[in-house]
C-alpha positions in Angstrom: 17.8 50.1 25.5 21.1 49.2 27.0 23.4 46.7 25.2 22.6 43.0 26.0 19.2 43.8 27.6 15.6 43.5 26.5 12.9 45.8 28.0 9.2 45.4 27.4 6.9 48.1 28.9 3.2 47.5 29.6 3.2 44.2 27.9 4.5 40.6 28.0 7.5 39.1 26.4 6.6 35.5 25.3 9.1 33.1 23.9 7.5 29.8 22.9 9.3 26.5 23.1 7.7 24.3 20.4 9.3 21.2 21.9 6.8 21.2 24.7 7.7 19.9 28.2 11.4 20.0 27.5 13.5 21.3 30.3 16.0 23.9 29.1 17.4 27.4 29.2 17.9 30.4 27.0 21.6 30.5 26.2 23.7 33.4 24.9 25.6 31.6 22.3 27.7 34.6 21.2 27.9 36.4 17.9 24.5 37.9 18.4 22.6 34.6 18.8 20.3 33.4 21.5 19.3 29.7 21.6 17.0 27.5 23.6 18.9 24.5 24.8 17.8 21.3 26.4 18.9 20.4 29.9 20.0 16.9 30.8 20.8 16.1 34.4 23.6 13.6 34.9 24.4 12.3 38.3 28.0 12.1 39.4 28.3 10.6 42.9 25.9 12.5 45.1 25.9 15.5 42.8 23.8 16.4 39.7 25.2 18.6 37.0 23.3 20.3 34.2 24.4 19.6 30.6 23.0 21.5 27.6 21.9 19.4 24.7 21.3 20.2 21.0 19.2 23.2 20.2 15.5 22.8 19.9 14.7 26.4 18.9 16.9 29.0 17.3 16.6 32.8 17.5 18.7 34.0 14.6 20.0 37.6 14.8 22.7 37.6 12.2 24.7 35.6 9.6 27.9 33.7 10.1 27.2 32.1 13.5 27.2 28.4 14.1 25.6 28.1 17.5 22.0 27.3 16.3 22.7 24.8 13.5 22.5 21.1 14.0 25.7 19.1 13.6 26.0 16.5 10.8 27.2 13.0 11.3 29.6 11.7 8.7 30.2 8.0 7.8 32.3 6.1 5.2 31.7 2.7 3.6 33.2 0.7 0.8 31.1 0.4 -2.4 33.4 -2.1 -4.1 37.1 -2.9 -4.4 37.9 0.6 -5.8 35.2 3.0 -4.6 34.1 4.3 -1.2 31.1 6.5 -0.2 31.0 9.4 2.2 27.5 9.8 3.6 26.1 12.2 6.2 22.7 12.6 7.7 21.0 15.4 5.9 20.5 18.7 7.8 17.0 18.3 9.3 15.1 20.8 7.2 12.6 18.3 5.8 9.7 19.1 8.2 9.5 22.7 7.4 10.2 22.9 3.7 7.7 21.1 1.4 7.8 17.9 3.5 6.5 14.7 1.9 5.3 12.5 4.6 4.3 8.9 4.1 2.3 7.0 6.8 2.2 3.2 6.9 0.6 0.9 9.4 -2.7 -0.5 10.6 -6.2 0.7 11.6 -5.0 3.2 14.2 -3.3 5.1 11.4 -6.1 4.7 8.8 -8.4 6.9 10.8 -11.6 5.0 10.1 -12.8 4.8 13.8 -12.8 8.4 14.8 -15.8 10.6 14.1 -14.0 12.3 11.2 -10.6 11.7 9.6 -9.6 15.1 10.7 -10.0 14.0 14.4 -7.8 10.9 13.8 -4.1 10.6 14.8 -2.9 11.2 11.2 -5.7 13.6 10.4 -4.6 15.9 13.3 -0.9 15.5 12.3 -1.7 16.4 8.7 -3.6 19.5 9.9 -0.7 20.5 12.1 1.9 20.2 9.3 -0.3 22.2 7.0 -0.1 25.0 9.5 3.7 25.0 10.2 5.2 23.7 7.0 5.2 25.2 3.6 3.8 22.8 1.0 3.3 19.8 3.3 2.0 16.6 1.6 0.9 13.7 3.8 0.1 10.4 2.1 -1.7 7.8 4.3 -1.0 4.2 3.2 -2.5 2.6 6.4 -5.0 -0.1 6.1 -7.3 -1.8 8.7 -6.1 -5.2 9.9 -2.5 -5.0 8.6 0.4 -6.5 10.4 4.1 -5.6 9.8 4.5 -8.4 7.2 2.2 -6.5 4.9 4.4 -3.3 5.3 7.9 -4.8 4.6 9.9 -4.1 1.4 8.9 -5.7 -1.9 9.8 -9.4 -2.0 10.2 -9.8 1.7 7.4 -12.3 2.1 4.2 -13.5 0.4 1.9 -11.1 2.3 3.6 -7.8 1.3 1.1 -5.3 -0.1 3.1 -3.5 -2.8 0.4 -0.7 -2.9 0.8 0.2 0.8 4.2 -1.0 2.0 7.4 0.9 2.7 8.7 0.4 -0.9 5.6 2.1 -2.2 5.9 5.0 0.3 9.5 5.6 -0.6 9.0 5.3 -4.3 6.4 8.0 -4.1 9.2 10.3 -2.9 8.3 10.5 0.8 11.4 11.5 2.9 9.6 11.3 6.3 8.1 8.0 7.1 5.8 7.4 10.1 5.0 3.8 11.2 1.8 3.5 13.1 2.8 0.3 14.6 0.1 -2.4 14.0 -1.1 -4.4 17.0 -2.3 -7.2 14.6 1.1 -8.8 14.8 -0.1 -10.3 18.1 -3.3 -11.6 16.5 -3.2 -15.4 15.9 -6.1 -15.2 13.5 -4.5 -12.5 11.3 -5.0 -13.6 7.7 -1.4 -12.7 6.8 0.4 -15.5 8.5 -1.1 -15.4 11.9 0.7 -14.1 15.0 4.3 -13.0 14.9 6.8 -13.2 17.7 8.4 -10.1 19.1 11.6 -11.1 17.4 9.9 -11.2 14.0 8.0 -8.0 14.5 11.2 -6.2 15.5 13.0 -7.8 12.5 10.2 -6.6 10.2 10.4 -3.1 11.5 14.2 -3.1 11.2 13.8 -4.0 7.5 11.5 -1.1 7.1 14.0 1.2 8.9 16.8 -0.1 6.7 14.8 0.6 3.5 14.4 4.2 4.8 18.1 4.6 5.4 18.9 3.3 2.0 16.5 5.8 0.4 17.7 8.8 2.5 14.5 8.9 4.4 13.9 9.1 8.2 11.6 6.7 10.0 9.6 7.6 13.1 7.5 5.0 14.9 4.7 4.9 17.4 5.0 2.5 20.2 2.5 -0.3 20.6 -1.1 0.5 21.5 -2.9 -1.2 24.4 -6.0 -3.2 23.5 -7.8 -5.9 25.4 -9.8 -7.7 22.8 -6.8 -10.1 22.7 -5.8 -12.9 25.0 -3.5 -11.8 27.9 -0.3 -13.0 26.3 -1.0 -10.9 23.2 -1.8 -7.8 25.4 1.5 -8.2 27.2 3.3 -8.4 23.9 2.1 -4.9 23.0 3.7 -3.4 26.1 7.0 -5.4 25.5 7.0 -4.3 21.9 6.6 -0.7 23.0 9.7 -0.8 25.2 11.7 -2.5 22.5 10.8 0.2 20.0 11.7 2.9 22.5 15.1 1.2 23.1 15.8 0.9 19.3 14.5 4.3 18.0 14.9 6.5 21.1 13.8 10.0 20.3 12.3 8.8 17.0 9.7 6.8 19.0 6.4 8.3 20.1 5.8 6.3 23.3 2.0 6.4 23.6 1.3 3.0 25.3 1.3 4.3 28.9 -0.7 7.4 27.9 -3.5 5.2 26.6 -3.4 2.4 29.2 -6.1 2.1 31.8 -4.4 3.0 35.1 -6.8 0.7 37.0 -6.4 -2.3 34.6 -2.9 -2.9 33.2 -2.6 -4.1 29.6 -6.0 -2.6 28.8 -6.9 0.6 26.9 -8.5 3.3 29.0 -12.3 2.9 28.7 -12.7 6.6 28.0 -10.3 6.5 25.0 -11.7 3.7 22.8 -14.7 3.4 20.6 -16.3 0.6 22.6 -14.5 -2.3 20.8 -11.6 -2.4 23.3 -9.1 -1.7 20.5 -9.6 1.4 18.4 -9.1 5.0 19.6 -11.9 7.5 19.7 -11.5 11.2 19.1 -10.0 11.8 22.6 -7.7 8.9 22.4 -6.4 9.9 18.9 -5.7 13.4 20.3 -3.6 12.0 23.2 -1.7 9.7 20.7 -1.1 12.5 18.2 0.6 14.9 20.6 3.7 12.8 21.3 4.4 12.2 17.6 4.0 15.9 16.9 6.5 16.6 19.6 8.9 13.9 18.3 8.9 15.5 14.9 9.3 19.0 16.3 12.1 17.9 18.5 13.9 16.1 15.6 13.5 18.7 12.9 14.8 22.1 14.1 16.2 23.9 11.1 14.1 26.7 9.9 16.0 28.0 6.8 16.9 26.4 3.6 20.3 24.9 3.0 22.4 26.3 0.1 25.3 24.0 0.0 27.5 21.3 1.7 31.3 21.8 2.0 33.5 18.7 2.2 37.1 19.1 3.5 39.9 16.7 3.7 43.5 16.4 4.9 46.1 13.7 4.4 47.0 13.9 8.1 45.4 15.2 11.3 48.6 17.2 11.9 47.9 19.3 8.8 45.1 21.7 8.1 41.8 20.7 6.4 41.2 22.2 2.9 38.1 22.4 0.8 37.7 19.3 -1.3 34.2 19.5 -2.7 31.4 22.1 -2.6 28.0 20.5 -3.2 25.2 22.9 -4.2 22.6 20.1 -4.2 21.2 20.1 -0.7 19.0 17.0 -1.4 22.1 14.9 -2.0 23.7 13.6 1.2 26.6 11.4 -0.1 29.7 11.6 -2.3 31.4 8.7 -4.1 35.1 8.7 -4.6 38.1 6.4 -5.1 39.5 4.6 -2.1 42.1 6.5 -0.1 43.4 7.2 3.4 42.5 10.9 3.7 40.6 12.3 6.7 37.2 14.0 5.9 34.7 16.3 7.5 31.5 18.1 6.3 29.3 21.2 7.2 26.3 22.9 5.6 25.5 26.5 4.9 22.1 28.2 5.0 21.1 30.8 2.4 21.2 33.5 5.2 24.9 32.7 5.8 24.5 30.7 9.0 26.5 27.5 8.9 26.7 24.3 11.0 29.6 23.1 13.1 31.9 20.7 11.4 30.9 17.0 11.5 32.8 14.3 13.1 36.0 13.2 11.2 36.2 9.9 9.3 39.2 8.3 7.5 39.0 6.8 4.1 39.0 3.0 4.0 42.2 2.7 1.9 42.7 -0.5 0.0 40.2 -3.3 0.6 41.6 -5.8 -1.8 41.0 -9.3 -0.4 39.0 -8.0 2.5 35.5 -8.7 1.2 33.8 -11.8 2.7 33.1 -14.9 0.6 29.6 -16.5 0.5 28.2 -19.6 -1.2 24.4 -19.8 -1.3 24.5 -23.5 -2.1 23.8 -25.6 -5.1 20.7 -25.1 -7.3 17.8 -27.3 -6.1 14.6 -28.9 -7.5 11.8 -29.9 -5.1 8.4 -31.5 -5.6 5.7 -30.0 -3.4 4.8 -30.6 -0.6 8.4 -31.4 0.1 10.1 -28.8 2.3 12.8 -26.4 1.0 15.9 -25.5 3.1 18.4 -22.9 2.0 21.9 -23.1 3.5 24.7 -20.6 2.9 28.4 -20.9 3.9 30.5 -17.8 4.4 34.0 -16.9 5.4 36.2 -13.8 5.7 39.9 -13.8 5.0 40.8 -11.3 7.7 37.7 -10.8 9.9 34.4 -12.4 10.9 31.0 -12.7 9.4 28.6 -10.6 11.4 25.3 -11.1 9.6 23.4 -13.1 7.0 20.3 -11.9 5.1 18.2 -14.0 2.7 15.8 -12.3 0.2 13.8 -13.5 -2.7 14.8 -12.0 -6.0 12.3 -13.6 -8.3 9.5 -16.2 -8.4 6.0 -16.6 -6.9 4.9 -16.5 -3.3 7.3 -17.6 -0.6 7.9 -17.1 3.1 11.5 -17.1 4.3 11.2 -18.4 7.8 14.5 -17.0 9.3 16.0 -14.6 6.8 18.8 -13.5 9.2 20.2 -17.0 9.6 22.7 -18.9 7.5 20.2 -21.7 7.1 16.5 -21.1 6.7 13.3 -23.0 5.7 11.2 -21.5 2.9 7.4 -22.2 2.9 4.2 -21.3 1.1 5.8 -22.0 -2.3 4.0 -22.5 -5.6 5.2 -24.3 -8.7 7.7 -22.3 -10.7 11.3 -21.1 -10.7 12.7 -19.0 -7.8 15.9 -17.2 -7.2 17.0 -16.5 -3.7 20.0 -14.3 -2.6 22.1 -14.5 0.5 24.1 -11.4 1.5 26.6 -11.6 4.2 28.3 -8.7 6.1 31.7 -8.8 7.8 33.0 -6.9 10.8 34.2 -4.1 8.6 30.8 -3.5 7.1 31.7 -5.0 3.7 29.2 -7.2 1.9 29.1 -10.0 -0.6 26.2 -11.9 -2.1 25.5 -15.2 -3.9 22.3 -16.5 -5.6 20.7 -19.9 -5.7 18.0 -21.1 -8.1 15.2 -23.3 -6.9 12.8 -25.1 -9.3 9.5 -26.1 -7.6 7.2 -28.6 -9.1 3.8 -29.4 -7.8 1.7 -32.5 -7.5 -0.5 -33.3 -10.4 -4.2 -32.6 -9.9 -6.2 -35.8 -10.4 -9.7 -34.3 -10.3 -11.4 -31.0 -9.5 -14.9 -30.1 -8.4 -16.4 -26.6 -8.1 -19.5 -25.5 -6.2 -21.4 -22.3 -6.0 -24.2 -21.1 -3.7 -27.3 -19.1 -4.2 -30.9 -18.4 -3.1 -32.4 -19.4 -6.4 -31.1 -21.5 -9.2 -27.9 -19.8 -10.5 -26.1 -22.3 -12.8 -22.5 -21.3 -13.7 -20.6 -23.3 -16.3 -18.1 -25.7 -14.6 -19.8 -25.3 -11.2 -22.3 -27.4 -9.2 -25.0 -25.1 -7.9 -26.5 -25.5 -4.3 -29.4 -23.2 -3.9 -32.1 -22.4 -1.3 -31.9 -21.4 2.4 -29.5 -23.7 4.2 -31.1 -23.0 7.5 -34.4 -24.5 6.2 -33.1 -27.5 4.2 -29.9 -29.5 3.7 -28.6 -28.9 0.2 -26.4 -31.4 -1.7 -24.6 -31.5 -5.0 -22.2 -34.0 -6.5 -19.9 -33.4 -9.4 -20.8 -35.8 -12.2 -17.3 -36.2 -13.6 -15.3 -36.6 -10.4 -17.8 -37.9 -7.9 -16.8 -35.2 -5.4 -19.8 -33.9 -3.5 -20.7 -31.1 -1.1 -23.6 -30.7 1.4 -24.6 -28.2 4.0 -24.6 -30.8 6.9 -27.6 -29.7 9.0 -30.1 -26.9 9.1 -29.1 -26.1 12.6 -25.5 -25.4 11.4 -26.7 -22.2 9.7 -27.9 -19.2 11.7 -30.3 -17.0 9.6 -30.9 -13.3 9.6 -34.6 -13.3 10.1 -35.9 -15.8 7.6 -32.9 -15.6 5.2 -29.6 -17.4 5.0 -29.0 -16.9 1.2 -28.8 -13.9 -1.1 -28.7 -13.4 -4.9 -27.7 -10.6 -7.3 -25.0 -8.9 -5.2 -22.8 -6.3 -6.8 -19.5 -7.8 -8.0 -16.4 -5.6 -8.7 -12.8 -6.3 -9.4 -11.0 -5.5 -6.1 -7.7 -5.0 -8.1 -6.5 -8.6 -7.8 -8.7 -10.1 -10.5 -11.2 -12.9 -10.0 -10.1 -16.0 -8.0 -13.3 -17.9 -9.1 -15.7 -17.3 -12.0 -17.1 -13.8 -11.6 -20.7 -15.0 -11.8 -20.4 -17.1 -8.7 -19.6 -14.1 -6.5 -23.0 -12.5 -7.1 -24.7 -14.9 -4.7 -24.0 -16.3 -1.2 -25.0 -18.6 1.6 -24.4 -17.0 5.0 -24.6 -17.6 8.7 -24.9 -15.2 11.6 -22.9 -17.4 14.0 -19.6 -16.3 15.5 -18.9 -19.9 16.6 -17.1 -22.5 14.5 -19.8 -25.1 13.6 -19.2 -27.6 10.8 -21.7 -26.5 8.1 -20.2 -27.7 4.9 -19.0 -31.3 4.2 -16.9 -32.5 1.2 -17.5 -36.1 0.2 -16.2 -38.5 -2.4 -12.5 -37.9 -1.9 -9.8 -40.6 -2.0 -8.6 -41.4 1.5 -4.8 -40.8 2.0 -4.4 -38.4 -1.0 -3.6 -34.8 -0.6 -6.1 -32.1 -1.6 -6.5 -28.3 -1.9 -9.6 -26.5 -0.7 -10.5 -22.9 -1.6 -13.4 -21.1 0.1 -14.4 -17.6 -1.0 -17.3 -15.2 -0.8 -18.4 -11.7 -1.7 -20.5 -9.1 0.3 -21.7 -5.6 -0.3 -21.8 -4.6 3.4 -18.9 -4.1 5.8 -17.5 -5.6 7.9 -17.8 -9.1 6.5 -14.7 -10.8 7.7 -15.3 -14.5 7.2 -13.4 -17.2 9.1 -13.0 -20.8 7.7 -11.9 -23.7 9.8 -10.8 -27.2 8.7 -9.5 -29.6 11.3 -8.8 -26.8 13.8 -6.8 -24.8 11.3 -8.4 -21.3 10.9 -8.0 -18.9 8.0 -10.0 -15.8 7.1 -10.7 -13.2 4.4 -12.5 -9.9 4.1 -15.6 -10.6 1.9 -16.6 -7.0 1.5 -16.2 -6.1 -2.2 -14.1 -9.2 -2.7 -13.0 -10.8 -5.9 -9.5 -12.1 -5.3 -9.2 -13.2 -1.6 -10.0 -16.6 -0.2 -9.2 -19.1 2.6 -7.0 -21.7 0.9 -6.0 -25.0 2.6 -3.3 -26.8 0.5 -1.7 -30.2 0.8 -4.4 -31.3 3.2 -4.5 -35.1 3.8 -7.9 -36.7 3.1 -8.9 -38.8 6.2 -10.3 -42.3 6.2 -13.9 -42.1 4.8 -13.0 -39.6 2.2 -14.9 -36.7 3.9 -13.7 -33.3 5.1 -15.8 -30.9 7.3 -15.6 -27.1 6.9 -16.8 -24.5 9.4 -17.7 -21.1 8.0 -18.5 -18.4 10.6 -18.2 -14.6 11.3 -15.1 -13.1 12.9 -16.3 -11.6 16.2 -13.1 -9.5 16.7 -13.9 -7.4 13.6 -17.5 -6.9 14.4 -18.6 -9.0 11.4 -22.2 -10.1 11.9 -22.1 -12.8 9.2 -19.8 -15.3 7.6 -20.4 -15.8 3.8 -19.6 -18.3 1.1 -20.0 -17.9 -2.6 -17.9 -20.7 -4.0 -15.8 -23.8 -2.9 -13.2 -25.3 -5.2 -11.7 -28.8 -4.4 -8.6 -30.2 -6.1 -7.5 -33.7 -5.3 -3.9 -34.4 -6.1 -2.8 -37.5 -7.9 -0.5 -40.1 -6.2 3.0 -39.7 -7.4 3.1 -43.2 -8.8 -0.5 -43.5 -10.1 -1.6 -43.7 -13.7 1.9 -44.1 -15.2 0.4 -45.1 -18.6 -1.9 -42.1 -18.9 -1.8 -40.4 -22.3 -1.8 -36.6 -22.0 -4.5 -34.5 -23.4 -4.0 -32.0 -26.3 -5.3 -28.4 -26.5 -5.5 -25.6 -29.0 -6.0 -22.1 -27.7 -7.1 -20.8 -31.0 -5.6 -18.6 -33.7 -3.8 -15.3 -32.8 -6.1 -12.3 -32.8 -6.0 -8.6 -33.4 -8.7 -6.3 -32.2 -9.4 -2.5 -32.1 -10.9 -1.2 -28.8 -13.6 -1.2 -27.6 -14.2 -4.6 -29.2 -14.4 -7.3 -26.6 -12.5 -10.4 -27.8 -13.5 -14.0 -27.1 -10.9 -16.7 -26.6 -12.0 -20.3 -27.4 -9.9 -23.4 -26.8 -10.6 -26.9 -28.1 -9.2 -30.0 -26.3 -9.3 -33.8 -26.4 -7.9 -36.7 -24.5 -7.0 -39.9 -26.3 -7.7 -42.2 -23.4 -10.3 -40.3 -21.3 -12.1 -37.0 -20.9 -11.2 -33.3 -20.3 -12.1 -32.5 -16.7 -11.1 -28.8 -16.5 -10.0 -25.7 -18.5 -8.0 -22.8 -17.0 -7.2 -19.5 -18.7 -4.3 -17.3 -17.4 -2.6 -14.2 -18.7 1.1 -14.8 -19.4 2.1 -11.3 -20.5 0.6 -7.9 -21.3 -1.2 -5.1 -19.5 -4.3 -5.0 -17.4 -7.0 -7.6 -18.4 -9.9 -9.4 -16.8 -10.6 -13.0 -17.9 -14.4 -13.2 -17.5 -14.7 -17.1 -17.3 -11.2 -18.5 -16.6 -12.5 -22.0 -16.1 -14.5 -22.3 -19.3 -13.3 -23.5 -22.7 -14.5 -20.1 -24.1 -14.1 -16.7 -22.3 -14.3 -13.1 -23.1 -11.5 -10.7 -22.0 -12.3 -7.2 -20.8 -10.6 -4.1 -19.3 -7.9 -4.2 -22.0 -5.5 -1.5 -23.1 -3.5 -1.1 -26.2 -0.6 -3.6 -26.5 0.3 -7.2 -27.1 -1.0 -9.9 -24.7 -0.4 -13.7 -24.4 -3.0 -15.9 -22.8 -2.6 -19.5 -21.9 -5.2 -22.3 -21.7 -4.3 -25.3 -19.5 -6.5 -28.4 -19.6 -6.5 -31.4 -17.4 -7.8 -34.9 -18.2 -9.7 -37.3 -15.9 -6.4 -38.9 -14.8 -4.7 -35.7 -13.9 -2.7 -35.2 -17.0 -2.2 -31.6 -18.2 -1.4 -29.7 -21.4 -1.4 -26.1 -22.4 -1.4 -23.8 -25.5 -0.8 -20.1 -25.8 -2.6 -17.5 -28.0 -1.4 -14.0 -28.8 -3.9 -11.0 -28.7 -2.9 -7.7 -30.3 -5.0 -4.8 -29.0 -5.0 -1.5 -30.9 -6.5 1.8 -29.6 -9.1 3.4 -31.9 -8.2 6.5 -34.0 -9.3 9.8 -32.6 -11.7 11.6 -35.1 -11.9 14.9 -33.3 -11.1 16.6 -30.0 -12.5 19.4 -27.8 -10.5 20.9 -25.0 -12.0 23.4 -22.5 -10.6 25.3 -19.5 -12.5 27.2 -16.8 -11.7 30.4 -15.0 -13.2 33.5 -13.2 -11.7 36.0 -15.7 -10.4 35.5 -19.2 -7.6 32.9 -19.3 -6.9 31.9 -22.9 -4.6 28.9 -23.3 -3.5 27.7 -26.8 -5.6 24.7 -27.9 -8.3 25.2 -25.3 -11.7 27.0 -25.4 -11.9 29.2 -22.3 -15.2 29.4 -20.4 -15.0 32.1 -17.7 -17.3 33.7 -15.2 -19.2 32.6 -12.1 -21.3 29.5 -13.0 -23.8 30.1 -10.1 -24.8 33.4 -11.7 -24.3 32.7 -15.4 -24.5 29.6 -17.6 -21.1 29.3 -19.3 -20.7 27.7 -22.7 -18.2 27.2 -25.4 -17.6 25.3 -28.7 -14.4 24.0 -30.1 -13.3 24.2 -33.7 -14.2 20.5 -34.1 -17.9 21.2 -33.2 -17.7 19.6 -29.7 -19.0 22.0 -27.1 -19.6 22.2 -23.3 -21.8 24.2 -21.0 -22.5 24.5 -17.3 -26.2 23.5 -17.7 -27.8 25.8 -15.1 -26.9 28.3 -12.4 -28.8 26.2 -9.8 -26.3 23.3 -10.5 -23.6 25.2 -8.6 -23.5 25.9 -4.9 -21.2 28.9 -4.3 -19.0 29.7 -1.3 -20.6 33.0 -0.3 -20.6 34.8 -3.6 -17.9 32.8 -5.3 -18.0 29.8 -7.6 -14.7 30.3 -9.6 -11.2 31.3 -8.8 -8.0 32.4 -10.6 -4.3 32.7 -9.8 -4.0 29.3 -8.0 -0.4 28.2 -7.4 0.6 25.4 -9.7 3.5 22.9 -9.1 4.6 19.6 -10.6 3.3 16.8 -8.2 6.0 14.5 -9.6 3.8 13.1 -12.4 4.2 15.9 -14.9 1.3 17.9 -16.3 -1.9 16.2 -17.6 -2.9 19.6 -19.2 -0.9 22.7 -19.9 0.3 24.4 -16.6 -1.6 27.6 -17.2 -4.9 25.7 -17.4 -4.5 24.6 -13.8 -4.2 28.2 -12.4 -8.0 28.6 -12.5 -11.2 26.6 -11.5 -14.9 26.6 -11.3 -16.4 24.9 -8.3 -19.5 23.8 -6.5 -19.5 23.7 -2.7 -21.5 20.4 -2.3 -21.0 16.7 -1.9 -24.3 15.9 -3.6 -23.9 14.7 -7.2 -25.8 17.0 -9.6 -25.2 17.1 -13.3 -23.3 20.4 -13.8 -21.5 20.1 -17.1 -22.9 19.0 -20.4 -20.8 18.0 -23.5 -22.6 18.7 -26.8 -22.0 18.1 -30.5 -20.9 14.5 -30.3 -21.8 11.9 -32.9 -24.5 9.4 -31.6 -23.3 5.8 -31.7 -19.6 6.6 -31.5 -17.4 6.1 -28.5 -15.5 8.9 -26.7 -13.0 9.5 -24.0 -13.6 12.2 -21.3 -11.0 13.6 -18.9 -11.7 16.1 -16.1 -9.0 17.5 -14.0 -8.6 20.3 -11.4 -6.0 21.9 -9.1 -6.6 23.3 -5.6 -4.4 24.9 -2.9 -6.5 23.7 0.1 -6.8 20.3 1.6 -8.6 18.0 1.5 -10.1 18.4 -2.0 -11.0 14.8 -3.0 -12.8 15.4 -6.2 -15.5 13.0 -7.5 -16.7 12.9 -11.1 -19.7 10.9 -12.4 -20.5 10.0 -16.0 -23.3 7.7 -17.0 -23.5 6.4 -13.4 -19.8 5.6 -13.1 -18.0 7.5 -10.4 -14.2 8.2 -10.3 -12.2 10.2 -7.9 -8.9 12.1 -7.6 -7.2 14.3 -5.1 -7.1 17.9 -6.5 -4.8 19.4 -3.8 -1.6 20.6 -5.6 -2.5 18.3 -8.5 -0.8 18.4 -11.9 -1.0 14.8 -13.1 -4.3 13.3 -11.9 -7.7 13.3 -13.4 -11.0 11.4 -13.7 -10.8 9.5 -17.0 -13.8 7.7 -18.6 -12.9 5.8 -21.8 -15.1 4.2 -24.4 -18.2 6.1 -23.3 -20.9 5.4 -25.9 -22.5 8.6 -27.2 -26.3 8.4 -26.8 -28.9 9.7 -29.3 -28.8 13.5 -29.2 -25.0 13.6 -29.0 -24.9 15.0 -25.4 -23.3 13.6 -22.2 -23.8 15.0 -18.8 -21.0 15.2 -16.1 -21.4 15.7 -12.4 -18.4 16.9 -10.4 -18.7 17.3 -6.6 -16.8 16.8 -3.3 -16.2 13.4 -1.8 -17.8 14.6 1.5 -18.3 17.7 3.5 -14.7 17.6 4.7 -13.5 17.9 1.1 -15.9 20.9 0.8 -16.2 21.4 -2.9 -16.0 19.7 -6.3 -13.7 21.4 -8.8 -13.0 21.6 -12.5 -10.0 23.3 -14.2 -10.4 21.5 -17.6 -12.3 18.9 -19.6 -10.8 17.2 -22.6 -13.0 15.2 -24.9 -11.8 12.8 -27.6 -14.3 11.3 -30.0 -13.1 8.1 -31.7 -13.5 7.4 -35.4 -15.9 4.6 -36.4 -14.3 1.2 -37.0 
């Protein structure tokens, strides 16, 4: 071979460009390095010239060269009057070295509409990252029906979902964030505030991008998606949004709209690419949408070797040489704080192989900023009485410059919607009684910021009377509720609250569309959806329903006082999906998802009672979600007292009972006593003031049990109301103690002997041999039978699995997680048996496992209760069953298995059993 030539005989030389469809050239960059560089054609007069761009693929042949590394961008900002911060965009290694990717958005991202999750947009992207990136972890936070309000940072508005929003994704350590832009912002019937304008949507996404920047993460976005189950204006909004996102994010935007649009019908999704609902992508559509995001990521992240250090240099003057100022051997840190000065700074990074980047741009220190910060006043503290409106007004000035932006946020308090957070003056709506603190931050033309806070005390109207109604097929009385039962399509049902005179009826049999011969159901499964119970739990076990997708008045409230304000709550529960229920009162429509529901409802507050004292309600199915039925389990009506009525009313008194102390698993009962000197008690309401998790079983009864407790101190409050709307409350403290552990058995599983201190090791192949072991305490475990395990070929156990901290520490010793036994099935079969327990006692059982493949969603069943955790690269998660009652015989069976065929196998690395002492 001659110098500077490459010869290939009887074969092909293939150099792949992973950027796909990017015009470019192979470039001899010198120093033994060849790079692929983009070509950008720029027109000058009648001539076009070719300009090379940043590298998209490096071919490294030796250390010391700079040609293939990506340049850093350096910036400086003032932290306060004495400190400044140098910050640079981190060298883009994140995609290829243990990337943590968080995906937020709506249904296109959730992957529920493709044939399998693996065929969805994010499923495909996850599969790709697993192939090209070492240790890639993708966490999908997307949820069907979400709009951008749900995804914003904590405290941004009343609809934020703190379990699936950008704050959650960043707090979980994700440094690459992908926004699958929801189309539901354009939906006027969206339950989270209805439709948003383009301006609000872009503002919401800007807030998400800002949160990423502050956390040192990088945001990538999908453009809008075409769909034609919307009105034309909403369809057009999707295209306009797409271009706005492309303009804002540029190369960080995967522009998929035009790839998915029907060429023959603008603003519509291609009929070959959706599932038949005119909105959601099928397998082929997901593939088309996945490719642009893959290419966006590959084009952005181009560094293929780890960074060893950053070098900061400075000079007092550009006429003198730069000298090393700081060497930072922490590549995950991309900033440096120092005192204010006027030096000039630049930065570069070094790879472990000796390759280094070009120097960044040069920035100058800010120098003295004394007296240059803006001044802001958020206004005087306020007190308002609902439904009076709240307006916040800030004034700001800058001694030497101009104010460039305002930003209002809520620091504390209940629900609230800040209408125009970027304005000096804004309305705040959807408030609840309580104390709020709002902050206004202003920025001047130098980028310096100042903030001021304002406190708002919100008081509510006094409730004069309350009536509660529940619905069922057969008589299902619930304390505090008026029960309507039967089939509403076959008879009109009526109930009247004896205390308040407020009534409810089902209007007409023709207003209810049955399913066959039924329009009511009993004995539905009721579970806590994580938000507690918005009505008494027992009411949610039964429903009235209608199969109509048309708004027809089918409930009528009677006996209200004309001219007063009232609050109406409608809720329901269903076991099937989808059951998105719409509720309309006087042309205002709200909706909730009734499937597995305990906490959601359609709530209409400060509604004026018309002449005649009656209000009609229409309950019906949401046709856009494919829901065949609208359901109702309970209706609660609160009528507010006039501000000047009953001035001589004497308030009631209430005693929430003596403070209590219990030891789990005892279930405590709270009992309140109340009286009214000039009337009667019309309602009780229990709430939790402080403490851990808890479920108040009957919050509207004088007496209630409390379940799902954990060790700690709780305070519960009982509020009572008399027949004239007067209220009083009293608190009770509950101290909860965990039971003492009498004995413990810890077991680990492996293919070959793997002894770990404190654990009994069971090793071998459970599909060929029943494994068993007994701890020193007498608690034992066995694998029941060989037929309970489905091997993968000839294997049902593995050793030497890589173990790493997933960020939550280690739930068992690290060496325990190096081995597993497994069963390659998603069918639950008892395959572990705990023995030697004491009948009648309670115990705690924990099963955990670690795997190197994905997905490995592990399900575990004990006594019919199923729990699940992701075993892929797991160190901290497990299925935990507490206060399991030991049956006669002293044995408890466990079934562990895969979530589905995609997850392939159920796994077990360890089981830990704790038997509690008798009380």
